N, C-alpha and C positions, 0 to 999 in steps of 0.2 A: 841593576835596573830591574824593577819589579814590573811584571806584565799583569795588568788587572782587567777585570770586566766591570762595567757600570751597568746596573740594572735599574730601569725606571718602571714605575707602576703604569699599567695600561688599563683603560676603561672604555666602555662604549661611549660614542659621542653624546653630548648633553648630560653626562652623568658626572659632572665635575665635583670632586670632593674638596673639602677645605685642606689647607696645608697641615693642620693638626690631625685630620683624619688620615691623610696620607702617611704622615710620620708614624702614627699609631699602627697603621697597617704594616708598614715596613718593619717596625719594632717587633710586631707579632711574628713576622716571618723569621727574623733573626732569633728571637727567643725560642720559637718552636724548634729550629735547627739545633740551637745550643742546649736547651734543657730537655728536649724530648727525643729527637731523632739521633742525637749523638749517643744517647743511652742505648738505643737499639742497634746502631751500626758501628759505633766506636769512634774514638778521637781522631784517628788517622784518615778515616773515610769521609767524614762530614766537614764541609767548609761553610760555616754559616754566614761569614762575611760581617761587614759593619756598615752603619749608616753614616753617610757623609752629606754635607750641604754644599751645593755648587752655585756659582754666580748664574743668575737667570739668563743673562745674555749668552753665556757659554752653552747652556742647555738648549736654548732656542736654535742657535747656530748648529749644534750637534744634531738636533731633530731634523732640520732642513737637509743636512748632509746625508743622513742615513735613510730618510724616507724613501728615496728611489730604490734602495737596497732591500727594503723589507719585503718578505714574501707576500703575495697577494692575499693569502688566507689570514694574514695578521693585520691587514689594513682596515679591518672593520672596527679596530680599537685604536683610540688616540693615546699617544704617549703623554705622560704628565710633564708639561713644560712650565707649570705655574708655581709649584711648591719649591723646586730647587733641591728636593731630597732625593737621594738615590742610594742603592746598595752597592758597596764596593766588594767585589769577590775576586779570588784568584782565577786566572784564566786556566781552566783545567785541561784545555787542549795542549797547554805548554807546561803544565805543572810538573816540576821535578823537585824532589826533596834534597837533591844533592847538587851543590854549587858547581862541582867540576864538570858537569855535563851541560851547563847552560849554553855553551857555544855549539853544542852538537845538534844535528837535526833531530827533531822529535816527531814521532808518529803517535797519533791518538785515535783510539777506536771508541766511539760512543755507542752503547747498546741500551735499548729500552727493552728489558727482558719480558715485561708484562707478568700476568698472574701464573705462578708455577705450580698450582695444585688444583685438584678437582674438588668441588664442594662435598663435604662429608656430612653436612647438616641434615637432620631428619625433617627439617622444614621444607626441603626441596620438593616441589610438587610434580616435576617432570623427571622421569627416570633417566632421560637422555643427559641431564646435567651431571649425573653420577658416572657417566661413561665418556662424554666428549667435553673437552675443556672450553672455557668461555672464548678464548682467543680463536680457536679453530672454528667455532660456530659463528663468531662475529665477522670473520673473513668473508663469508658468503653474503651476509647482509651488506657489508661495505662494497663488495663488487656489484651487487644488485643496485645499490644507490649511486653507483658511478664514482665512488671515492677512489677505487683502484681498478685496474683493468683485469687483473687475474688474482686468484687467491695465492697466498704464500704457502710454501710447504713447511715453514717454520712452526714448531709447536713448543711453547715454553716448557712443557713438562720434560721434553728431551734435554733442554739446556740445564734445567734444575735437577736432572737425574743424578749427576755426578758420574755417570757412565761415559767414559771418553768417546766411545763409538757414537753414542747418541748425541753427545755435545758437539762433536765434529759435524754430524749431519745437520744439527740445528743451526750451527754457525754458517755452514755452507748454504743452507736454505735462506738465511738472512742476507748473505752476500748476493744470492741470485735474485732475491726480491726484497730489497732493503725497505721499501715503503718509508715510514718515518721511524723505524725501529733500529736502524743502523746507519752510522755516518763514520767516515774516516777523514782525519785531518792530518796534514803534513805541515809542520811548523806553523800551526794555528790556522791554516787555510783548508777549507773543505775541498777534498779531492774525489769523494765518492759518497753516493747515497741520496735517497729521497727524490729520485726522478722516475716517474712511473712509465715514461715512454722509452726508457733506455733499452738498447739492444745489449743484452747481458754479455754476449761474446766479445763485441768490440770494447765494451765497458771494462770487462775483466782484463783484456789485453792492455788497455790503457792503465788500469790499476796496477797490473804486474810491472809495467814499465816504470811507474812511479816508485814502486816498492823494491825493485831489484837491488838498488844500492844498499838498502837496509839488510836484506837477507843474503845477497851474494855480492859482497863488496869488491871481490877481486875480478868480477865481470867474466868469470870463466864459463858461465852457463850459456848454452845455445839459446837463440830466440825461438819463437813459435809457440804452438799450443802446449807442447810439453813443458816449456819454460813457465808459461802462465799457470798451468795446473800445479807445478811444483811450488811456485811462489805463494799461490793461494793456500796450498796445503800447509806450508810453513807458517803463514799468517794465522790460520785456524789453530795450529798447534800452540803458537805463542799466546793467543787469546785464551785458549782453554787452560793453559798452565797458570796464567795470571789470575784467571777467575777462580781457580782452585787453591790459590795461595792464601796463606794467612799472614797478613802484615800488621795485625792489630790485636792486642789482647784487651778485652774489656768485659764488663759484667754482662753486656748484652748477649754475647755469644753463649753464656751459661743460663740465660733467662729461660725459664720453662714456660713455653707457650703451649702449643699443641703438638703431640707426637706426630712427626711427619708421616710415620707409617699408617696413621689413621686414615689418610686419603689414599685413593688408588694412585699407583706410581706411573701409570701410563695412560695415554689418551687414545681412544679407539680411532679417532680421525687422523692421528699422526701418520704422515707418509712413511716414516721409519717403521712404525708399528705395522702398517698395512703391508709393507715390503716383507717383514718377517713372516706375517701370516701367509702371504702369497707363496713364500718359499717353504712353507710347511714347518717353520722353526718355532720353538717355544719363545714366549715373550722374554726379552732381556730384562731382568730385574734391575732396578736402579742400584748403582754402587754406593749411593749415599754421598752427601757433600761433607767435606771436612768442616768441623764445627766453627773454626775461626774464619772461614772464607766469607767474602761479602755476599755470595749467592745464598749461603746458609742463613745469614742474618736477615737478608731481604725476605727469604721465604718465611722465617719465623715471624717477622712483622706482618707479612701478608696474611698469615694464618690467624691473626687476631680477628679476622672475619670468620667467626666460628658458627654463626647462625645463617649465613648466606643472606642476601638482600631480602629474600622471601620471609625469613624469620626476623630480620631486623626491622622491616618496614612497620609492622604493628607497634614496635617499641618506639620508633620515631614518632608515630602518631600519638602515642601516650605522652611523650615529651611535648609535642605540639599542643595537645589539649591542655596540658598543665600551664604552658606559656600563655595560652589564650586567656586563662583564668587569672594568672599571676605574671603579667608581662615584666614586672619589675624584677622578677627572679632571674632573668636571662643572664645578668652579669654575675650573680651569685653562683649560677651553674657553670660558669666559665665556658660558655658556648663560643664566645668570640675572644677568648683569652681571659686573663693573661696565661700564656703557656709557660708555666713555671714548674718547679719540682713537685709541687702539690698536684698539679694537673697530671704529671707523669705517674706519680704514685697511684692515682686512682685507676690508671690503665692496667695495673698489675693484678687486678681482681679477675681471675679467669673462670669464675663459676658461670654455669649456663642454666642454673636453676632459677627460674623467674619467680621472684617473691611478690610480684605485682606492684612494686614501688617505682616511683619516678627515678630514684637513684640508680636502681638496677638498669632501667631502660637507658638512662643517660650514659652510664658506663659502656654499655654495648654499642651505643651510637658513636661515642668517641673512639672506641676501639676499631669500629668499622671505618671511620674516617682515616685513622692511622693506616689500616690495612690498604685502603684505596690509594693512599699516598705512596705506600711501598709498591703497589701494583703498577704505578705509573712513573716510578723514578727512572733515572738514567744512570748507567754505570760508565765511568770514563777510565780507560786503560791507556796511560801514557807510557811510551817505550822510547828508550834512547840507547844507541849502540854503546857498548862498554868494552874496553880492552881488558884482557885477562889480568894484567897486573893491577888494574884499578878496582877489581871486584874483590870485596872482602865479605866476611860473614854478616856485617851490619847491613849490607844492601841486598834487597831481594833481586835475584838474577834469574833470567830464564834463557835456556840455551836452544839454539837451532843447529842444523847441520853445519853451517858455516859462520854463524854469528852468535853473539851473546848480547843480551839487553838488560839494562837495569830498568825497573818499571815502578810505577805507582798506580794504585787503584783508588778511585774516588767515587762518591755518589752525589748526584745533584737532582734538581727538580723535586725538592722535598717540601714544597708548600703544602700545608694541611688542606685537604680537600674540603670544600665548603659544606657546612651543615645543610644549606638550602638545596644542595644538588642531590640529596637522597631520593626525593620523589622521581627525579629524572632517571636516576640509576634503576629504580624499580620498574619504571615503564620500559626503559631500554632493554632490561633483562628479559622482559616478556616478549618484546619484539624480536630479539636475537633468537630466543628459543623457538618461538612460533614459526619464524621464517625457516629455521633449520629443519624443524620437524616436517613442515609442509613442502619445502622445495629441495631439500637434500636427502633427508632420511627416507621420505616417501618415495623418492626415485629409486633408492636402494632396496626398498621393500615393496614388492608388487601388490601385496594385499592392501597396504596403506595407500599406495598410489591410486588404486582403483576406487577406494573409498572417497578420496579427495576429488577424483574425476567425476564420480557419479553425481555427487551433490555437494555444492559448496555450502549451502545452508541446509543443515539437517533438521528435520522436524521429528520430535519424539512424540509418539502417540501412546497414551496409557489406556489400557482396557481394564475394566473391573473383572476381578476373579472371585 
């Protein structure tokens, strides 16, 4: 009995597309996963799904049934109930590649790791972007806008460092402040994550209660805070080992993009880094990620953003200008697909020398869209208890003090980021950096703080000399 997920297109009200347009859109998503992202991440990690057609009556009834369950933030978009087309995907919260464990309980951890490097581009205009990562800066703007009540201590550079101490700290921070970057499922049902008003102590105790049978099946451990801490520690260990595992060999892992050493390996705003500095210790260098692991491949895809949005935006404008003059060229340039092998091949040109052509600009724009997709993807780690005599060399296994798990790692949310979203990204980048400089860095720097306080609108007076 196969457990699948149906995915329907959503769009703002009154933006109804024809059935043909919806079919084409879904086909593009499937093709992009199959021909492009599989090349970057590998066969075992990407599940591109297939398109199916369903009876319209079934779709309408399904829509009515799930509408009350949809999160409020998603209700501004209507589900497509008119075309009958949907994507059929494996349920990655239950996905296991081995039939013998299908009857066993399955634990699944979903992590949205976000961008794991600091821009190294010479186009960056504010020095702070070379020191503090985008995620840590964005946290402050999100709290100010009321999206979250408090900033998270999670820093993606700690997770992508490959250093187990830093990775443990990053995962613990995610568990403390999950926001929408961490969820935990038990047998396909969400048991933890994404509630901003949560009391983390009682929440952790409840999580530990749910996880105890996985990590301490004999039930010999005492209850209380010690038990909770121990179980959370075991969970973090298992996630770390699964993330560092290599369960897929593909050319993507050997694809030369940008040397990871080119960027700074730590973020000055990271709580882990601040703790080291406070204790007078030297910065822990990253241990580096194993080449075959999913985090390494994700980082390689992210680093296709070689110019930063500041260097990319003028190139986007060049493409836009060309399309204004020659709108019929849009399909030739493959902006909206087809996402085939030819599209993938063009992404392999890693030169950053601008020859002034539209072709160069377009390649960089498409690489940026891939990088943005990789910065926003989710990693799914499915774990199932495994008895010693069932574990063989063919199955990846991770051990804890009292248990062993067979596991699979997958990646999802791999829809190509829209070409039209680039101006929004450019504006957002400016907002994030300016807010951080004015409200966070200025508070840490008394000179800057006084400058901002003295005069919000500065007037520059020039004298003849």
